[in-house]
matplotlib code that plots the C-alpha trace (Angstrom):
import matplotlib.pyplot as plt

x = [-11.3, -8.5, -8.0, -5.7, -6.6, -8.2, -9.8, -13.6, -16.2, -15.9, -15.7, -12.8, -9.6, -7.2, -7.5, -5.3, -3.8, -1.5, -1.5, 1.8, 1.4, 3.2, 6.4, 9.1, 7.1, 4.8, 6.7, 6.7, 2.9, 2.4, 4.8, 2.9, -0.6, -1.0, -1.6, 1.4, 0.1, -3.1, -0.5, 1.5, 4.5, 6.0, 6.7, 9.7, 11.1, 10.6, 11.6, 13.7, 10.6, 10.1, 12.9, 13.2, 16.7, 17.7, 20.3, 18.1, 14.9, 14.4, 15.8, 13.4, 10.8, 11.1, 11.6, 7.9, 6.6, 7.8, 6.4, 3.5, 0.0, -3.4, -5.3, -9.3, -11.6, -13.6, -16.9, -19.8, -19.7, -16.2, -13.4, -10.7, -10.3, -8.3, -4.9, -4.0, -0.3, 1.3, 2.3, 3.9, 3.7, 4.0, 1.3, 0.9, -2.0, -3.3, -4.0, -6.1, -4.9, -7.4, -6.7, -6.6, -4.4, -0.7, -0.9, -2.4, -5.7]
y = [4.4, 2.3, -1.2, -3.6, -6.8, -5.5, -2.1, -1.9, -1.8, 1.6, 3.7, 5.7, 5.5, 6.8, 5.7, 7.2, 4.2, 5.9, 9.5, 11.5, 12.1, 8.7, 10.3, 8.0, 5.0, 4.8, 1.8, 0.1, 0.5, -1.0, -4.0, -4.4, -4.0, -4.9, -8.1, -8.7, -11.6, -9.6, -6.9, -9.8, -9.5, -12.0, -10.2, -12.2, -10.1, -6.8, -7.8, -4.7, -2.4, -3.8, -1.6, 2.2, 2.1, -0.7, 0.7, -0.9, 0.3, 2.9, 1.1, -2.0, 0.3, 1.7, -1.8, -2.4, 0.7, -0.6, -4.3, -3.8, -4.7, -5.6, -7.3, -6.6, -9.3, -8.4, -6.9, -8.7, -8.4, -7.1, -9.6, -8.3, -6.3, -3.2, -3.1, -0.9, 0.0, 2.1, 5.7, 7.9, 11.7, 12.2, 9.9, 6.5, 5.9, 3.2, 4.3, 2.5, 1.8, 4.0, 7.0, 9.9, 12.4, 12.5, 14.1, 12.5, 14.4]
z = [3.8, 5.4, 4.2, 5.7, 3.7, 0.7, -0.7, 0.0, -2.5, -3.8, -7.0, -5.4, -7.0, -4.1, -0.5, 2.5, 4.3, 6.7, 7.8, 7.6, 11.5, 11.7, 10.4, 9.9, 11.4, 8.4, 7.2, 10.6, 10.9, 7.2, 8.5, 11.7, 10.3, 6.9, 5.3, 3.3, 0.9, -0.1, -1.4, -3.0, -0.7, 1.8, 5.2, 5.8, 3.1, 4.8, 8.4, 8.6, 8.4, 11.8, 13.1, 12.0, 13.2, 10.7, 8.5, 5.3, 6.7, 4.0, 1.0, 2.0, 2.3, -1.2, -2.8, -1.0, -2.5, -6.0, -5.6, -3.6, -5.7, -4.4, -7.4, -6.7, -7.6, -10.6, -10.3, -12.1, -15.7, -15.7, -16.9, -14.7, -11.4, -10.9, -9.5, -6.5, -5.6, -2.9, -3.0, -0.5, -0.6, 3.2, 3.9, 2.6, -0.2, -2.3, -5.8, -8.2, -11.7, -13.4, -11.3, -13.4, -11.7, -11.8, -8.2, -5.1, -4.4]

ax = plt.figure().add_subplot(projection="3d")
ax.plot(x, y, z, "-o")
ax.set_aspect("equal")
plt.show()
């Protein structure tokens, strides 16, 4: 599953967003291809990610990983929806708030 704007309707609690084959360009790929407002972010705050040679590239990327949250709309019969956050362990993943493992599957 790959979601740029939002997670798809699914019962999965983890989703691969960007494969580690992109290496140091994962932050740049996120900046260029993902919808920042849907993750609660403003792209202007993360302009350094457009250039992997920027001296603040990794600092800004770590801030984005801490701050990004996607709030899923509640499903029928639910009071609130799930919240997704980003985690990078080589590849970039979206992890839903009810994911039960401490490790990325």
